[in-house]
Each structure stands twice: as C-alpha cells, then as structure tokens.
DOMI-876462 format. One line per 10 residues: number of its first residue (from 1); for each residue x, y, z of C-alpha. Coordinates in Angstrom, 3 decimals, m for minus. Example, Ala and Ser with C-alpha at 12.3 -4.5 7.8 and 13.67 -1.06 7.14 Angstrom:
1	12.300 m4.500 7.800  13.670 m1.060 7.140 $
This chain:
1	m0.042 m0.093 0.502  2.966 2.300 1.149  4.152 2.047 m2.417  1.023 2.641 m3.991  0.809 6.083 m2.714  4.612 6.625 m3.146  3.752 6.001 m7.230  0.674 8.414 m6.961  2.768 11.194 m5.203  5.262 10.705 m7.592 $
11	2.845 10.902 m10.854  1.237 13.703 m9.065  4.882 15.724 m8.461  5.646 14.963 m12.300  2.250 16.140 m13.211  2.830 19.657 m10.957  6.082 19.903 m12.517  5.082 19.478 m15.610  2.351 22.062 m15.586  4.674 24.544 m13.833 $
21	7.223 24.100 m16.470  3.913 24.747 m19.263  3.111 27.627 m17.640  6.514 29.326 m17.753  7.103 28.389 m21.129  3.643 29.998 m22.007  4.216 32.810 m19.956  6.688 33.731 m21.615  6.048 33.378 m25.151  3.288 35.447 m24.797 $
31	5.138 37.866 m22.803  8.085 38.203 m25.641  4.809 38.817 m27.950  3.624 41.469 m25.911  7.039 43.310 m25.736  7.261 42.858 m29.791  3.552 44.670 m30.228  4.501 47.343 m27.998  7.493 48.208 m29.737  5.789 48.262 m32.569 $
41	3.495 50.795 m31.038  6.116 53.229 m30.094  7.620 52.871 m33.358  4.214 53.583 m35.343  3.434 56.920 m32.430  7.164 58.137 m32.732  6.602 58.975 m36.724  6.822 62.348 m37.431  3.147 61.810 m39.103  2.360 65.572 m36.997 $
51	5.208 67.396 m38.183  4.270 66.413 m41.895  0.683 67.322 m41.749  1.961 71.010 m39.891  4.119 71.359 m43.222  1.470 70.933 m45.766  m0.817 73.266 m43.531  1.815 75.703 m43.814  1.156 75.621 m47.711  m2.475 77.645 m47.100 $
61	m4.032 74.703 m49.717  m7.181 75.463 m51.131  m9.874 73.906 m53.339  m9.448 70.146 m54.050  m6.118 69.998 m52.499  m7.712 71.494 m49.130  m10.451 69.054 m49.586  m7.546 66.169 m49.712  m5.076 67.351 m46.882  m8.295 68.037 m44.667 $
71	m9.665 64.155 m44.872  m5.875 63.066 m44.322  m5.566 65.025 m41.441  m8.882 63.877 m39.782  m7.796 60.390 m40.230  m4.542 61.455 m38.137  m6.621 63.122 m35.416  m9.183 59.742 m35.325  m5.822 57.570 m35.116  m4.223 59.469 m32.368 $
81	m6.559 60.067 m30.355  m8.871 57.012 m30.551  m6.737 54.071 m31.994  m3.554 54.556 m29.994  m5.476 54.777 m26.640  m7.732 51.696 m27.524  m4.326 49.878 m28.975  m2.974 50.802 m25.544  m5.743 49.142 m23.120  m5.466 46.095 m25.589 $
91	m1.770 45.212 m25.132  m2.017 46.440 m21.431  m5.452 43.528 m21.226  m3.205 40.959 m22.583  m0.817 41.921 m20.504  m2.689 41.512 m17.573  m4.059 38.396 m18.648  m0.910 36.624 m18.809  0.105 37.656 m15.903  m2.800 36.037 m13.922 $
101	m1.642 32.734 m16.119  m4.855 33.403 m18.519  m2.518 32.431 m21.064  m5.105 31.657 m23.827  m7.634 34.316 m23.462  m4.190 36.406 m23.457  m3.388 35.059 m26.477  m6.208 35.950 m27.991  m6.038 39.522 m26.651  m2.468 39.612 m28.445 $
111	m3.855 38.356 m31.246  m6.714 41.474 m31.781  m4.097 44.090 m30.829  m2.125 42.747 m33.494  m4.627 42.746 m36.209  m5.118 46.289 m34.996  m1.826 47.405 m35.062  m1.388 46.213 m38.754  m4.220 47.968 m39.702  m3.547 51.150 m37.745 $
121	0.125 50.659 m40.165  m1.568 50.607 m43.103  m3.761 54.266 m42.308  m0.474 55.990 m41.111  1.273 54.805 m44.549  m1.515 56.009 m46.686  m1.393 59.485 m44.722  1.868 59.669 m44.795  1.839 58.647 m48.443  m1.390 61.449 m49.105 $
131	0.462 64.145 m47.506  3.652 63.669 m49.348  1.756 63.221 m52.682  0.700 66.818 m51.788  3.860 68.407 m51.361  5.114 66.159 m54.458  2.338 67.703 m56.742  3.262 70.840 m55.981  7.236 70.290 m56.954  6.080 68.661 m59.957 $
141	4.283 71.708 m61.041  6.893 73.704 m60.234  9.261 71.884 m62.714  6.413 71.200 m64.898  5.406 74.446 m65.504  8.133 76.367 m67.151  8.333 73.049 m70.229  4.817 73.646 m70.798  4.877 77.262 m71.196  8.280 76.719 m73.128 $
151	6.180 74.931 m75.623  3.451 77.222 m75.521  5.404 80.420 m76.042  7.604 78.894 m78.668  4.118 77.506 m80.374  3.009 81.241 m80.442  6.239 82.991 m81.438  6.247 80.622 m84.698  2.302 81.732 m84.953  3.510 85.368 m84.783 $
161	5.782 85.659 m86.868  4.484 83.551 m90.009  0.493 84.458 m89.560  0.593 84.895 m93.521  1.104 81.163 m93.570  m2.265 80.980 m92.049  m4.261 83.450 m93.840  m7.824 83.977 m92.353  m7.579 81.049 m90.074  m5.391 83.340 m87.656 $
171	m7.977 84.648 m85.972  m9.445 81.184 m85.127  m6.367 80.534 m83.811  m5.565 83.714 m81.988  m8.939 82.392 m80.463  m7.238 79.317 m79.469  m4.162 80.586 m78.263  m5.780 83.103 m75.925  m8.057 79.930 m74.162  m4.654 78.653 m73.657 $
181	m2.900 81.578 m72.223  m6.107 81.430 m69.975  m5.697 77.833 m68.802  m1.938 78.537 m68.087  m2.813 81.864 m65.642  m5.630 79.625 m64.208  m3.080 77.383 m63.633  m0.720 80.115 m61.875  m3.745 81.281 m59.789  m4.262 77.804 m58.573 $
191	m1.116 76.773 m57.772  0.224 79.724 m55.590  m3.227 79.658 m53.928  m2.379 76.348 m52.717  m4.341 73.962 m54.638  m1.360 71.781 m56.673  m3.943 68.914 m57.707  m6.227 71.014 m59.451  m3.713 73.219 m60.798  m1.891 69.817 m62.454 $
201	m4.985 69.139 m63.890  m5.450 72.667 m65.699  m1.231 72.201 m66.257  m2.076 68.940 m68.090  m4.821 70.403 m69.663  m2.906 73.337 m71.501  m0.435 71.423 m72.366  m2.597 69.181 m74.400  m4.368 71.590 m75.829  m0.909 73.381 m76.952 $
211	0.178 70.028 m78.743  m3.285 69.804 m80.142  m3.233 73.053 m81.753  0.725 72.948 m83.020  m0.640 69.790 m84.698  m3.227 71.725 m86.532  m0.827 74.857 m87.346  1.288 72.533 m88.938  m2.087 70.898 m91.423  m3.393 74.609 m91.919 $
221	m0.466 75.867 m94.418  m0.659 73.090 m96.685  m4.472 72.726 m96.901  m4.789 76.466 m97.097  m2.551 76.080 m100.072  m5.079 73.229 m101.514  m8.285 75.569 m100.742  m7.395 79.011 m101.710  m4.573 78.168 m104.860  m4.694 74.251 m105.638 $
231	m8.276 74.003 m106.240  m9.739 77.555 m107.526  m6.537 76.933 m110.489  m7.896 73.488 m110.923  m11.294 74.741 m111.534  m10.251 77.410 m113.716  m8.677 75.226 m115.752  m11.633 72.811 m115.791  m14.037 75.358 m116.919  m11.830 76.440 m119.590 $
241	m11.533 72.587 m120.596  m15.281 72.654 m120.666  m15.460 75.431 m122.570  m13.511 74.181 m125.262  m15.601 70.989 m124.853  m18.975 72.847 m125.801  m17.052 74.841 m128.426  m15.837 71.821 m130.319  m19.749 70.512 m130.506  m19.441 67.659 m127.886 $
251	m22.572 65.925 m126.987  m22.538 64.789 m123.112  m24.590 61.687 m121.777  m27.996 62.191 m120.340  m26.908 61.522 m117.364  m24.259 64.331 m116.923  m25.159 68.054 m116.223  m22.255 70.061 m116.438  m23.479 72.922 m114.959  m24.831 71.484 m111.824 $
261	m21.836 69.630 m111.512  m19.692 72.508 m111.507  m22.132 74.280 m109.321  m21.792 71.588 m106.534  m17.730 71.769 m106.864  m17.851 75.644 m106.384  m20.028 74.564 m102.986  m17.677 72.356 m101.991  m15.121 74.395 m101.917  m16.872 77.224 m99.634 $
271	m17.839 74.537 m97.550  m14.047 73.320 m97.170  m12.822 77.259 m96.621  m15.056 77.190 m94.103  m14.571 74.343 m92.013  m11.081 75.574 m92.146  m11.862 78.195 m90.473  m13.053 76.095 m88.054  m10.247 74.163 m87.570  m12.447 71.195 m88.322 $
281	m9.498 69.749 m90.526  m10.687 66.061 m91.411  m14.447 67.574 m92.541  m12.107 69.843 m94.586  m9.643 66.956 m96.300  m12.768 64.982 m96.545  m14.406 68.134 m98.410  m11.239 68.306 m100.406  m11.473 64.765 m101.936  m15.162 65.251 m103.031 $
291	m13.794 68.227 m104.750  m10.907 66.204 m106.644  m13.246 63.201 m106.952  m15.636 65.182 m108.550  m13.153 67.128 m111.357  m11.598 64.018 m112.354  m14.655 62.451 m113.076  m15.697 65.411 m115.628  m12.100 64.643 m116.949  m12.661 61.138 m117.088 $
301	m16.255 62.006 m118.754  m14.340 64.316 m121.473  m12.079 61.745 m121.819  m14.152 59.152 m122.896  m15.970 61.119 m125.166  m12.258 62.344 m126.668  m11.442 59.284 m127.186  m14.872 57.581 m128.580  m14.584 60.665 m131.063  m11.523 59.416 m132.689 $
311	m12.416 55.961 m132.779  m16.016 56.811 m134.859  m14.274 59.169 m136.779  m11.420 56.431 m137.444  m13.799 53.664 m137.800  m16.855 54.966 m139.635  m15.621 55.786 m143.454  m14.775 52.132 m143.438  m17.831 50.547 m142.654  m19.404 51.367 m146.248 $
321	m16.799 49.684 m147.770  m16.816 46.705 m145.450  m20.417 46.428 m146.480  m20.202 46.262 m149.851  m17.042 43.715 m149.754  m19.458 41.617 m147.415  m21.845 42.219 m150.295  m19.872 40.952 m152.657  m18.826 37.647 m150.858  m21.938 36.800 m150.115 $
331	m22.992 37.681 m154.456  m20.294 35.296 m155.116  m21.312 32.980 m152.125  m24.487 32.534 m153.910  m22.951 32.029 m157.355  m20.834 29.224 m155.641  m23.890 27.669 m154.193  m25.310 27.717 m157.586  m22.345 25.993 m159.605  m21.434 23.479 m156.716 $
341	m25.678 22.567 m157.018  m24.733 21.787 m160.651  m22.742 18.876 m159.551  m24.364 18.506 m155.576  m27.842 17.863 m154.134  m27.784 20.544 m151.367  m30.218 21.722 m148.697  m31.909 24.841 m148.837  m30.296 25.668 m145.421  m26.906 27.070 m147.412 $
351	m28.442 29.266 m149.465  m31.361 30.903 m147.158  m28.665 31.718 m144.926  m26.948 33.545 m147.369  m30.106 35.527 m148.691  m30.558 36.211 m144.892  m27.299 37.536 m145.149  m28.458 40.372 m147.570  m31.060 41.446 m145.511  m29.096 41.867 m142.539 $
361	m26.378 43.844 m144.356  m29.649 46.077 m145.632  m30.392 46.490 m142.270  m26.677 47.378 m141.044  m26.300 50.300 m143.976  m29.552 51.811 m142.192  m27.690 51.804 m139.106  m24.600 53.360 m140.822  m26.928 56.038 m142.299  m28.105 56.956 m138.796 $
371	m24.406 57.124 m137.365  m23.139 59.242 m140.329  m26.268 61.577 m139.703  m25.556 61.698 m135.763  m22.029 62.334 m136.439  m22.847 65.326 m139.051  m25.631 66.369 m136.723  m24.169 66.225 m133.100  m27.306 64.283 m132.064  m25.427 61.663 m129.785 $
381	m22.427 61.414 m127.283  m19.285 59.799 m129.003  m19.224 57.357 m126.162  m22.974 56.052 m127.700  m22.098 56.015 m131.199  m18.713 53.909 m130.055  m21.037 51.776 m129.242  m23.419 51.433 m132.158  m19.994 50.857 m134.567  m19.054 48.151 m132.047 $
391	m22.331 46.477 m132.972  m22.298 47.241 m136.639  m18.619 46.040 m137.044  m19.006 42.789 m134.822  m22.530 42.429 m137.187  m20.427 42.647 m140.160  m17.360 40.009 m138.381  m19.829 37.511 m137.819  m21.523 37.475 m141.234  m18.192 36.986 m143.279 $
401	m17.282 34.567 m140.560  m20.307 32.905 m141.439  m19.848 33.240 m145.129  m16.284 31.927 m144.476  m17.558 28.444 m143.094  m20.654 28.135 m146.167  m17.539 28.356 m149.001  m15.203 25.933 m147.126  m18.101 23.447 m146.395  m19.086 24.178 m150.268 $
411	m15.154 23.424 m151.345  m15.189 20.159 m148.658  m17.868 18.693 m150.950  m15.207 17.952 m153.794  m12.904 16.684 m151.829  m15.374 14.577 m149.961  m16.212 13.433 m153.042  m12.735 12.818 m154.007  m11.795 10.961 m150.373  m14.823 8.803 m151.514 $
421	m13.946 8.062 m155.118  m10.365 6.817 m153.876  m11.385 4.662 m151.721  m14.150 3.138 m153.592  m11.498 2.210 m156.218  m9.567 0.778 m153.895  m12.263 m1.341 m152.901  m12.908 m2.625 m155.713  m9.686 m3.595 m156.217  m9.486 m5.652 m152.925 $
431	m12.319 m7.362 m153.793  m10.874 m8.632 m157.245  m7.683 m9.420 m154.663  m9.869 m11.387 m152.726  m11.358 m13.333 m154.976  m8.537 m14.403 m157.003  m6.851 m15.233 m153.816  m9.664 m17.635 m152.587  m9.604 m19.299 m155.821  m6.176 m19.932 m155.656 $
441	m6.666 m21.865 m152.574  m8.329 m24.691 m154.655  m11.190 m25.370 m152.080  m13.905 m27.877 m152.786  m15.965 m25.140 m153.118  m17.165 m21.739 m150.224  m19.661 m21.380 m147.509  m22.958 m19.875 m147.757  m22.162 m17.333 m145.351  m19.170 m16.264 m146.766 $
451	m20.710 m15.748 m150.103  m23.451 m13.768 m149.120  m21.233 m11.481 m147.175  m18.800 m11.132 m150.481  m22.265 m10.844 m152.723  m23.501 m8.251 m150.080  m20.225 m6.097 m149.853  m19.824 m6.010 m153.790  m23.728 m4.876 m153.902  m22.480 m2.089 m151.683 $
461	m19.586 m1.239 m153.130  m21.486 m0.767 m156.642  m24.059 1.289 m154.872  m21.547 3.555 m153.729  m20.174 3.828 m157.299  m23.722 4.321 m158.490  m24.111 6.932 m156.202  m20.693 8.675 m156.995  m21.815 8.597 m160.747  m24.687 10.610 m160.866 $
471	m24.732 14.108 m161.887  m26.219 15.557 m158.465  m24.240 13.622 m155.774  m25.853 13.710 m152.677  m22.773 14.075 m150.613  m24.562 12.863 m147.228  m25.622 9.408 m149.039  m22.337 8.871 m150.394  m20.305 9.340 m146.854  m23.050 6.815 m145.255 $
481	m22.444 4.550 m147.916  m18.525 4.782 m147.700  m18.922 3.577 m143.970  m21.071 0.967 m144.772  m19.028 m0.226 m147.649  m15.622 0.496 m145.372  m17.185 m2.037 m142.740  m17.861 m4.393 m144.479  m14.733 m4.592 m146.260  m13.011 m4.911 m143.192 $
491	m15.487 m7.668 m141.842  m14.791 m9.314 m145.562  m11.160 m9.503 m145.000  m11.646 m11.229 m141.737  m13.575 m13.516 m143.262  m11.468 m14.481 m145.436  m8.373 m14.869 m143.169  m10.487 m17.415 m140.789  m11.789 m19.325 m144.209  m8.187 m20.034 m145.474 $
501	m6.646 m20.499 m142.514  m9.252 m23.080 m141.479  m9.303 m24.456 m144.610  m5.239 m24.803 m144.660  m4.951 m25.540 m141.071  m7.600 m28.564 m141.476  m5.785 m30.423 m144.502  m2.381 m30.214 m142.393  m3.400 m31.529 m139.146  m5.779 m34.534 m141.364 $
511	m2.137 m35.341 m142.797  m0.420 m35.090 m139.374  m2.792 m37.056 m137.912  m3.027 m39.814 m140.656  m0.114 m41.257 m138.238  m2.523 m42.385 m135.653  m4.780 m43.535 m138.162  m4.195 m47.310 m138.248  m3.366 m47.125 m134.023  m6.342 m45.358 m133.159 $
521	m10.030 m45.768 m133.921  m11.276 m42.085 m132.528  m8.557 m40.560 m135.336  m9.607 m42.711 m138.043  m13.201 m41.285 m137.039  m12.092 m37.916 m136.656  m10.211 m38.094 m140.261  m13.311 m39.157 m141.628  m15.702 m36.676 m140.238  m13.327 m33.863 m141.053 $
531	m13.279 m34.889 m144.824  m16.862 m34.655 m144.799  m17.213 m31.428 m143.625  m14.554 m30.412 m145.489  m15.238 m31.841 m148.857  m19.001 m32.559 m148.445  m20.151 m29.406 m146.354  m17.483 m27.202 m146.822  m17.438 m26.234 m143.187  m13.937 m25.319 m142.967 $
541	m14.078 m24.668 m139.433  m15.899 m27.329 m138.434  m13.420 m29.917 m140.056  m10.438 m27.844 m138.315  m12.364 m27.789 m134.461  m13.134 m31.639 m135.646  m9.701 m32.497 m136.361  m7.694 m30.267 m133.711  m10.103 m31.672 m130.669  m8.832 m35.723 m131.706 $
551	m5.718 m34.824 m132.304  m5.665 m33.165 m128.778  m6.541 m36.744 m127.316  m3.633 m38.308 m129.141  m0.947 m35.742 m128.844  m1.352 m32.746 m127.012  m0.593 m29.505 m127.868  0.076 m30.794 m131.911  m2.582 m28.720 m133.085  m1.129 m25.408 m131.367 $
561	2.087 m26.124 m132.719  1.363 m26.579 m136.388  m1.188 m23.720 m136.028  1.878 m21.613 m134.915  4.066 m22.925 m137.445  1.391 m22.170 m140.142  1.383 m18.990 m138.974  4.871 m17.535 m138.374  5.600 m18.704 m142.329  2.384 m17.563 m144.025 $
571	2.467 m14.783 m146.659  0.404 m11.590 m145.666  m2.341 m11.327 m148.350  m2.622 m8.384 m150.993  m5.940 m7.955 m149.883  m4.341 m6.406 m146.561 $
C-alpha cells in the first residue's frame, strides 16, 4: 500500500512540475509577443506624422488639395486620439491576463492587438503617402510649368512670326492661343493659392491643348494652299476645258449635267474653306477629296468622249466599204452555191442563210446611215455612237465568218467526193484480189455465209459507185455508203483470213493425224468426219475443230504447234 501511495505521489509531482514548466513557457512566449507589440506601437507613435501634416498645413492649401488634406488630417486625428488609446488598452489587457496565467485569453487579446496595429500601420502609411503626394505635386508643378510654358511660348512665337501662312484662319488660331493662355493663368492662380492637384489638372489640359494646336497649325498651311490656290486653279482649268469641249460640239450623256456639277464643286470649295476656318480639319480633307473626285469624274467623261470620237471618226468611214465587201462576198457565195448545186444535192439551208445575210446587210447599212447622220448633226455622245459602231462591226464580222464557213463547206464537198471515189476504187481492187486469193486455194467450194458476205459487200460497193456516178451527188448518202462499205470490207477481209486459215490448217492436221489412223479408231473416225465436213459440207471451221480436238486427245499440243508454224510462215495477203 505504501508503495502505491509513493507512486501516486510521484506521478502527481511530475504532473505539477510539468504544468508549472508549461505555464512558464506559455507565459514567457506571450510576454515576448506583448513586448514586440509594444515596440511596434512605439515605433508607430514616434513617426513624424504630425510634423509632416503641420508642414503641409503651412502651404495654405485650397480647393481640391485642401479637401484631400483635411481628409488625411482627420484620419490622423482619429488615429492619434482614439486608436492609439484603444491599442494601449488591448496591450495592457493582454499583459494582465498573461501575468494571471490566463494564457489562452492573453493570446487572443494579443491577436486582437496585432490585427489592430496592422490596420493602424496601413492607415498611417496611407496618410503619409497622401501628404507626401501633395508636397510632391507642388514640386512637379513647379518643374512642369516651365516646360509647358516654353512649349506654348515657342508655338505662339512661331504663329506670330508667320501669320501670313495661316490666312483667314489666323483669327481662330489666336482665339485658341488666348484660351490656352487663360488656362496657364488659371494654373498659376490655383498653384499659388495652394491647390496643386487641381492646378496640375489645369496644366495638363493646357499642355494638351498646346500640342493639339501645334499639330493643327502644321496642317493648316498645306490645306490653305489647296483650298486657296490649287483647287481654284484646277477649277479654272476645268472651266476652260468645259468651254473648249462645248466649242467643239461634243454631246454629253443625258445623265451628265455639267452646270450642276460645276456649281456643286464651287459649293464644296466654299464649304471646305468654312470648315478650315472652324478647325474641322478632317471634314476639310473629306470635302477636298470630294472636290477632287468630282473634277476627276468630269475629266474622265471628257477623256471617254475624246477617245470615242477618235475611234468613231477612224472607223465610221470604213463601214460602207466593209458592207460593200461583205455584199460582194455574199454575191460570189450565191454563185458558188448555184455552181456547186450543178454537181451536188444541197439543202436549202445554205442558200437561205446567204439570203438572210443580204437582208441583214440592208439593216446594217441603215444603221450606218444613222450613225453618220448623228455624227454630222451632233445628236449623240460619241461614247454612244462608238457602241453603235462596235455593234455594226461585230455583226459584219459575224456575217463574214459564216460566209467563210459556208464557202469552206462547199469546197469540202469536192474533197469528200474525191476521198469517197478513191476509197471505192481501192475497195473494188481489194474485192478482185480477195476473189483471186480464195480461188488460188483450190477449195472444194465456199460456205454460204461467206458468199453472202462477199456478194453483199460487192452490192454495197456497186451502190457507192452508182451514187458517185450521178450528175448531182448527194454527199450525205455517199458518206453513209462509204462508211458501210468500209465496215463490210473489213468484215470480208477478216472472214477471208478465217476461211483460208482454217481450210489450210484442217488439211495439214488431217495429214499429220494419218500417223495415228491405223492405231487409233478415234483418230480414224475424226479424219473421216473432218473430210466429210471439208469436201461435202464446205465447213472448214468445223473440219478444223473436229480434227484438232481429236489430235489433242492422242498428242496434246500438236494442233497448237502446227497452227503456230503455219501462222509464223504464211505470207501476208495482197488485200492487207
């Protein structure tokens, strides 16, 4: 029992000692923090805020600057009278709580004091910065005013020394100079009476106005030259051109009214001068651009009419000769058609077309008369007449192109006849060659389908010769028969090749097969059937197929080998 008590006492002692140590540590830690807060408070309180405020107060500020100063001063009064005392109480409270071992409450009170002092530090910093800005603004004003005045005085002197450059605009320029000078006077008043902030704003405005006026004065002389000299000279030259244009009896398009356009140009010029006097430079430039566009537009019209006149006068005189030339071509073409119709059957299209050209030429001749009359009487603008002349020439060129096409078509009839006649003669020769070629083969006879093809080809060729022998040839019929005969001849040549090749090969294969006749009944039977097809039926294709199939059974590849030898050594037929 006694040992248990001893243990419990030991544990109790350890707990007590531990709590004591913990308390001392916590108390010391909070104490150090309170000391740091006290130091921060003293540093903040010792800042020369009041001295800085007093120094600014001696500047006797007014207006906006005074209002701003009062705000900063009142904030400092509030801080120094209330906030510092409140902060002092919070720090003292934390110290008391810490000494009485209320550590957690002491820490909370220290936290509140730290938060408060951070706010106060921020506010004091803002007060000092605001007050410093007032002082700095006055210094900047003192430095800036001379630069701005120098800029203004330089501009004023330049304007005064070169007043002749600005013409009537000088009055408006002087008014702006006076306004800027008033702004400088207002600045001096504000700055000297203690309102550096508003004074700075006025000074900045005065400087901006000075820079803007300089930019304007740099543009004005050039604009004055344009509106007072260049444009009036251009208008004068334009008026002279208009007078000359009218003297030369030019006619303008109905959409163009020169009198109204010239008045609009003068009105625009007066408007440009008024805008320039009012310093509306962009509007002035826009008006100048409008005047130039109007002037250039009139010159473009004149140039178009001048060019049109040269073109019309150059080409109108050749129109009659062009029409006569086309008429002569038409007459010759009709004669050529009549001559061609003696030898060829023609449709009525060619003659009708040529006659329509004659009618069209009559219309075009009337149009030429109208153009010449308009030129003589000055009835239309040359640009419109130029369009009429272009239309007439295009119509004549189109007629001439069609005439050439018809003439070439007539000439081509003779060429087509020649080609057909040569082809017919060639086909006739080839028919005779084919006939002799087949006869030389000494065949037992010819298959009916081959004879039908031969005679049909011969009959179509005779029809072609008959058509070519007519007094008036229908070239369309000739060309059709020529196409048919060409196809027939190619088919006949192919059929002749097959006929002779299969007949010869059938004989060669039967001769080769005789070596197997005694030993193979199949071959003997095939030879017999092939001979029957060859001699009696005149079916050379069948004979070839019969014997070649039989040979393939006893000697594969033999028929193909014999055929290859034949094809490699046979002579090319004369009809090929």
